C-alpha positions in Angstrom: 38.0 -25.1 -34.0 37.2 -27.6 -31.6 36.3 -25.0 -28.6 33.1 -24.1 -30.4 30.9 -27.3 -29.3 32.2 -26.7 -26.0 31.6 -22.9 -26.1 28.1 -23.5 -27.3 27.1 -26.2 -25.3 28.3 -24.4 -21.9 26.1 -21.1 -23.4 23.1 -23.4 -23.5 23.5 -24.9 -20.3 24.0 -21.6 -18.6 21.1 -20.2 -20.1 19.1 -23.0 -18.9 19.8 -22.3 -15.5 17.3 -19.3 -14.9 15.3 -18.9 -11.8 12.7 -21.5 -11.9 11.0 -20.3 -8.8 7.6 -18.8 -9.2 7.3 -15.2 -8.3 5.1 -14.2 -5.5 2.0 -12.5 -6.5 1.6 -8.9 -5.0 -0.6 -8.1 -2.1 -3.6 -6.3 -2.6 -4.2 -3.0 -0.9 -6.4 -4.9 1.6 -4.1 -7.4 2.1 -1.5 -5.0 2.8 -3.7 -3.0 5.2 -4.4 -6.3 7.0 -0.8 -7.2 7.5 0.1 -3.6 9.0 -2.8 -3.8 11.1 -1.9 -7.2 12.5 1.5 -5.5 13.5 2.4 -3.2 17.0 3.9 -0.4 14.7 2.1 3.1 15.8 -0.8 3.7 14.1 -2.1 0.2 13.3 -4.9 0.5 15.4 -6.4 3.2 13.1 -5.9 1.2 10.2 -7.8 -1.5 12.1 -10.3 0.7 12.9 -11.0 1.9 9.4 -11.1 -1.5 7.9 -13.6 -2.1 10.4 -15.6 1.2 9.3 -15.0 0.0 5.6 -16.4 -3.5 6.4 -19.0 -2.0 8.1 -20.3 0.5 5.2 -19.8 -2.3 2.9 -22.0 -4.5 4.9 -24.9 -1.6 5.1 -24.8 -0.8 1.4 -25.1 -4.5 0.6 -28.0 -5.0 2.9 -29.5 -1.1 1.3 -29.2 -2.7 -2.2 -30.5 -5.8 -1.5 -33.8 -4.2 0.0 -34.1 -2.0 -3.0 -34.3 -4.7 -5.4 -37.6 -6.1 -6.2 
């Protein structure tokens, strides 16, 4: 009968000892590609080139959109 308070207390202490570290946020696709492009892995140059092309296209589309607005 005297063991129950000790068992309950131990269970509560163990339950309170959870992982308190915040979980890292997952990377976006752009961040993931940027990390790969920064390495010396085969194909990293192609990833960097594709990102540069996508940035260029985005900038071009932004210019065209702003020029067409009154």
